KENUMAR-523895 format. One record per residue: residue in one letter; x, y, z of N, C-alpha, C in turn. Coordinates in steps of 0.05 Angstrom, whole numbers, plus 32768, in hexadecimal, padded with zeros to 4 digits. Each point is the difference from the previous one (the first is absolute). Layout:
BEGIN
aXYZXYZXYZ ...
***
This chain:
BEGIN
m7ED57B567EEC80178014800C7FF8801C7FF5 m7FFB7FFC7FE48001801B7FEC7FE2800D8008 k7FF87FF180037FDD8014800A800A800D801F k800D7FF4801080098011801C800D80177FF5 k80117FFD7FE5801180177FFF7FF680137FF7 t7FE87FFB7FEE7FF180137FF47FEF80118015 i7FF17FEA80157FF680128013800E8012800C m80177FFA800880168017800E800380167FF0 i80037FFB7FE9800A80167FE87FE480198009 f7FE87FEF7FFA7FEA80117FFA7FFF8012801D a80057FF3801B7FFE800B8018801480188000 v80167FFD7FFA8016801580037FFA80167FEE s7FEF7FFB7FE87FFB80187FEC7FE5800E800F a7FED7FF6800B7FE98007800C8010801D8015 m800D7FEE8010801080138016800F801C7FF5 l800B7FF67FEB800B80157FF17FEE80197FF6 l7FE87FF47FF47FEB80137FF77FF6800C8013 t7FF97FFB801E7FF6800A801B8011801D8008 g7FFA80088011800A8019800A800E7FEE8018 c7FFD7FE4800680127FF38018801F80108001 t80097FFF7FE880207FFC7FFE8005801D8001 k7FF080177FFD800980137FF6801580108018 s8017800C7FF7801980098017800E80137FEC n800F800C8018800C80187FF5801D7FEF8006 i80057FE7800280167FF88006800D7FF17FE6 l8016800C7FF480067FF37FE680097FE78001 a80017FF47FEE80157FE67FFC801C80018004 s800D7FF58009801A80058004800C7FF87FDB g8017801180008007800B7FE87FF5800E7FEC g7FED800C80067FEA80097FEF800B801F8004 p800180137FEE8007801A80027FE580128011 a800F801180127FE9800E800F7FF780167FEF e7FE2800680027FF4800F7FF57FEE8016800F p8003801580047FF3800E800F7FDE80057FFC v7FF4800280187FE67FFE80017FF480228002 f7FEE7FFF7FEC7FF7801F7FFC7FE480078004 e7FF47FED80067FE48002800C7FFC8009801C t7FED801480067FFC800780207FF97FE58011 q80108000801780037FED800D7FF3800B8022 k7FF07FF480117FF580098016801D7FF78017 g7FFE800B8015801A7FF78019801580057FFC i800A800F7FE5801C80047FFC800D800D801F e80187FF180038019800E801B800D80127FEF l7FFF801B8000801380107FF2801D7FFC8008 d801680027FF980197FFA80028012801D8004 w7FFF800B801E8004801B8004801C80028005 t800F7FE98008801C80057FF7800B80057FE0 q7FF27FF17FEB800580047FEB7FFF80217FF7 i7FE48008800D7FF780187FFA801480168003 n800C7FFA801980128014801180187FFF7FED t800D7FEE7FF980117FFA7FF58001800E7FE3 d7FE580017FE97FFD800B7FF0800080237FFD i7FF77FFF801C7FF9801B8003802380177FFE d800D7FF08011801C80038009800E80077FE8 e80027FE87FED800780097FE87FF980137FEE e7FE380067FFD7FF380147FEB800B801A8016 f8003800B801280028016800C8019800C800B v80137FEE800A801880028013801680037FE6 d800E80108005801380017FE77FFC7FFE7FE7 n7FE880167FF97FF780007FE1800380157FFD e800C80097FE88003801B7FF97FE380167FF5 q7FE87FEC7FFB7FEC800E80017FF480138016 y80067FF0801D7FFB8009801E801C8005800C p801080127FF48018800380147FFA800B801E m7FE5800680017FFD800A801B7FFA7FE78019 a7FF87FE97FF67FF67FEE800980127FF48015 l7FFF7FF7801580087FF480167FF07FE28006 s7FEC7FFD80007FEF7FE8800C7FE280047FFD v7FF77FED7FFD7FE07FFA7FFE7FF87FEE801F n7FF3800C800C7FF77FF1801B7FEC80018003 y7FEF7FE680067FDF7FFE80037FF87FE78015 s7FEF800F800E7FEF7FE480127FE27FFE7FF7 l7FFE7FE980007FE27FF57FF57FED7FF48018 d7FE8800A80067FF07FF2800F7FEE7FFA7FF5 k7FF77FDB7FFC7FF57FFC7FEE7FE27FFD8009 e80038002801C7FDB7FFF80087FF6801B8002 k8009801980057FFF80187FFD7FFD800A7FE4 k800D7FEF7FEE7FFF800A7FE6800F80197FFA t80178000800E8012801C7FFC80137FFD7FF8 i8014800F7FFC801B80037FFB801280178002 d80128001800E8010801A8005801B7FFF7FEE m800480147FEE80187FFC7FF18012801A8006 t80117FFD80088018800F7FFF801480087FF0 l800780167FEE801980007FF08012800E8009 m801B7FFB800180148008800E8010800B7FEE v800A80227FFF8008800C7FE7801D800C8008 k800F80107FF18016800D80047FFF801B8009 h800D800B80107FFD801D7FFF800480137FEB g7FEE80107FFF8000800C7FEB7FED7FFD7FE9 t7FEE7FE480077FEA80017FF57FEB80107FFC t7FFF80057FE87FE880127FF77FE27FF88008 p7FE5800D80037FEE7FF580037FF37FF17FE7 e800C800C7FE97FF37FF27FE7800E7FE57FF7 q801D80038006800A7FE480027FF07FEE8015 a8001800380187FF07FF580177FDE7FF37FF3 v7FF680127FF27FE97FF77FF27FFD7FEE7FEA e801D80057FF180027FEB7FE580067FE1800C f80168003801880077FE480077FE77FF4800F a7FF28016800C7FED7FEC800C7FE77FF67FEC n7FF980117FF27FEC7FEA7FE780077FE77FF0 a801D80028001800E7FEE7FF37FFF7FE88011 a80088005801C80017FE580117FE97FF48005 v7FE5801280077FE77FF480047FF67FF27FEE k800A80087FE37FF87FF07FF280097FE67FF6 f801A8007800580127FE380007FFD7FEE8014 l7FF7800B80157FFB7FED800D7FE27FEB7FFA n7FEF80157FF97FE77FF57FF780067FEB7FEA d800F80037FEA80067FF37FEA80107FE48009 e800A8001801180157FEC80077FE87FEB8013 v7FEA800C800F7FF07FF280057FEF7FF27FEC a7FFB80107FEA7FEE7FF37FEB800B7FF07FF1 t801C8000800280137FE77FEB7FFD7FE78012 q7FFD8004801A7FFD7FE3800C7FE07FF78004 d7FEA801180027FE17FFF7FFC7FF580097FEE f7FFD7FF47FED7FF2800D7FEC7FE2800B7FFF s7FF97FFA80207FE580088003800180228001 y8019800980068002801D8005800E800C7FE8 e7FEB80187FF7800B80097FEB801280148001 r801580017FE88017801780017FFC801A8001 s8010800F800B7FFE801A7FFC7FF4800D7FEA s8006801E7FFA7FFD80097FEC800480228004 d800180107FEE8003801E7FFC7FEE80058015 t7FE37FF880037FEA800D80117FFA7FED8018 s800B7FEA80067FFE7FF3801E80167FF5800C f80017FF88015801A7FF2800D7FFD7FE57FFB g7FE87FF67FF780007FE27FFF7FE77FF58013 g7FFD7FE47FF57FED7FF1801080087FFF801A f80208002800B80007FF1801D7FFF80218015 f800280157FF37FF98013800D7FDC80088000 k7FEF7FEE7FEF7FE8800280027FF47FF7801A e800F7FE4800A7FF67FF980198012800B801A y801980088000800C800A801A8003801E8000 d7FF9800F8014800580188005802380018007 l8003801F7FF0801C80077FFB800C80168015 k80147FF78010800A80188013801A80057FEF l800C801D7FF5801280037FF0800F80158009 i80147FF7800A801D8018800580157FFE7FF4 v800F80197FF8801580057FF280118010800F m801E7FF9800A801180098012801680047FFE p800D8015800680267FFA800080027FEB8012 d801B7FF87FFB80097FE48013800980118021 y7FF07FF48016800E800B80187FEA801A8008 t7FE680037FF67FED801480047FE07FF38010 m80077FEA80067FED7FF0800A7FF2800E8016 k800C801480157FF2800E800D7FFE80187FF9 e800680107FED8004801C7FF37FED7FFF7FE7 n7FDD7FFF80017FF27FFF7FE9800980157FF5 k7FFF801E8006800880147FF1800F7FF87FE7 y800B7FF2800280177FF57FE67FEC7FED7FF1 w7FEE7FF480057FF37FE97FF97FF1800D7FE0 l800F7FF07FE77FF180107FE57FE77FF47FF3 v7FF87FEB800D7FE47FF87FFB7FF67FF6801D d7FE5800180087FF57FF4801A7FE57FFE7FF0 m7FF57FE67FFB7FDF7FFF7FFE7FF87FE68004 d7FE7800780057FEF7FE780047FEC7FFD7FE5 i800F7FEA7FEF7FE47FFC7FEC7FF07FE48004 p7FE4800D7FFD7FEB7FEE800280007FE57FF0 k7FFF7FE7800580017FEA7FEB7FEA800B7FE6 g80017FFD7FE87FF380007FED800480217FF5 s800C800D800F7FFB80207FFC800C80057FE4 n801E7FFA8002801280087FEA800480188002 q800080098017800A801E800C801580077FF4 t8007801C7FF9801A80087FEC80128005801C i801C7FF67FFA801380048018800A801E7FF9 v7FFF8011801A8009801E7FF680118000801E p801A80187FFC800D800180137FF7800A8016 k800B800180187FF4800B801B8004801A7FFE e7FE8800C80067FFC801E8004801580088017 g801180137FF48016800F801480177FED8002 a80057FE97FF780177FF48004801B80117FF5 e80127FF98018801A800B7FFB800D7FF07FF1 v8011800A7FEB80177FE87FF0801980028015 m80087FEF8008801D7FFE801080167FFD7FEC e80168015800880167FFF7FF0800C7FED7FFF t80107FFA7FEF80117FED7FF880147FFC8012 t80097FEA800B80157FFD801280157FFA7FF7 a801F7FFB800B80157FFB7FF680037FE37FFA a7FEF7FEF800F7FFE7FE37FF07FF37FFE7FEA d7FEB800C7FFF7FF280037FE5800B800A7FE4 e80138014800B8015800A7FE680177FEA7FFE e800A7FF7800E80187FEF7FFF7FF17FE57FF0 d7FE77FF280077FF57FF17FED7FF780087FE2 t7FF980197FFE7FFC80077FE9801680097FEC e80198004800B801E80017FF680097FE67FFA e7FF77FE88012800D7FE77FFA7FF47FF47FEE e7FE080037FFA7FF87FF77FED800380107FE1 s800980138002800480117FE7801E7FF87FFA s800D7FFF800F80207FF27FFE80017FE37FF7 e7FEF7FEF80087FFD7FE57FEF7FF380007FE9 e7FED80147FFA7FF780037FE58012800E7FE7 v8011800F800E801A80097FEE80127FEC7FFC t80057FEE801B80127FEF7FF97FFA7FE17FE2 e7FE77FFA80117FF77FEF7FE87FFC800F7FE0 t7FFB80137FFF800180097FE8801480097FF4 k80178006800E801E7FFF7FF8800B7FE67FF1 v7FF57FF08016800C7FE17FFB7FEE7FF67FE3 q7FF2800580037FEA7FFB7FE7800D80077FE5 k800A801C80038008800A7FE2801C7FF97FFA e80117FFA8019801D7FF67FFB7FF87FDF7FF0 t7FE87FF1800E80007FE47FED7FFC80047FEE e7FEF80157FF67FF280027FDF801480067FF2 t801A80108010801080107FEF80197FE77FF6 s7FFD7FED8017801B7FED7FFB7FF67FE97FEF a7FE8800080007FF37FE17FF6800F80027FE2 p80077FEE7FF480087FFD7FE87FEA80027FE8 s800980157FEB7FE97FFE7FE880007FE87FF0 k7FEF7FFF7FF77FF67FE57FEF8001800D7FE5 
***
C-alpha cells in the first residue's frame, strides 16, 4: 500500500514539473495577480476604453472645451476614424491640445490591456498608431455638415507620428448662449464649493 502511495506522489510531482498543467486560471481563494508578459490574441475591451476616455476628458477642468471623443475602428483595413466634439468658441490651439491628448490616451489605454503595444511619448503616438491609419477631426458641436468650422481635419498615416496642426482657414465659431450658461453654471458651482469649504474650515473647532 505504501509503495502505491509513493508511486502516485511521484506521478503527481512529474506532472507539476512539466508544462502540462500550465494555466492562467488561479486556484480558488488565491489572490489575483496581473500578467505583465506580452501575450498573443488578446481581445481588447473597447467598452472599458470608452469609459476611461469619457472619465478622462468629459467634465475635466484641464479640457473645458471637450464634449466627447468618438471613433470607429476597421480591423481589416487597419484604420480608425476619430472625431472630437468641442464647444463653440474653442480655438484651434485648444483643439490641437485636445487632439494630441486624446490620441495618445487612446493608445495608452490599448497598451494597458495589451503589453505588445508601446505607450505614447513626446515624439510618438504609440504602438497602436504604428499599425492603424488615423483620420482625425475636431469640430464644434452640430457642425458635421459645416466643415468650414472644423478646427482639425487630418489623415495621419500609421507610424508617421505626423504633427497635429489646425485646419488651414478654419473659422472659430462664436460662443452660444447655451455655452455661456454652461460656463456660468460651472463657475457658480466652483464658487459654491469654495464657499462651503471655507465655511467648514471656519466652523471646525480648533485643537
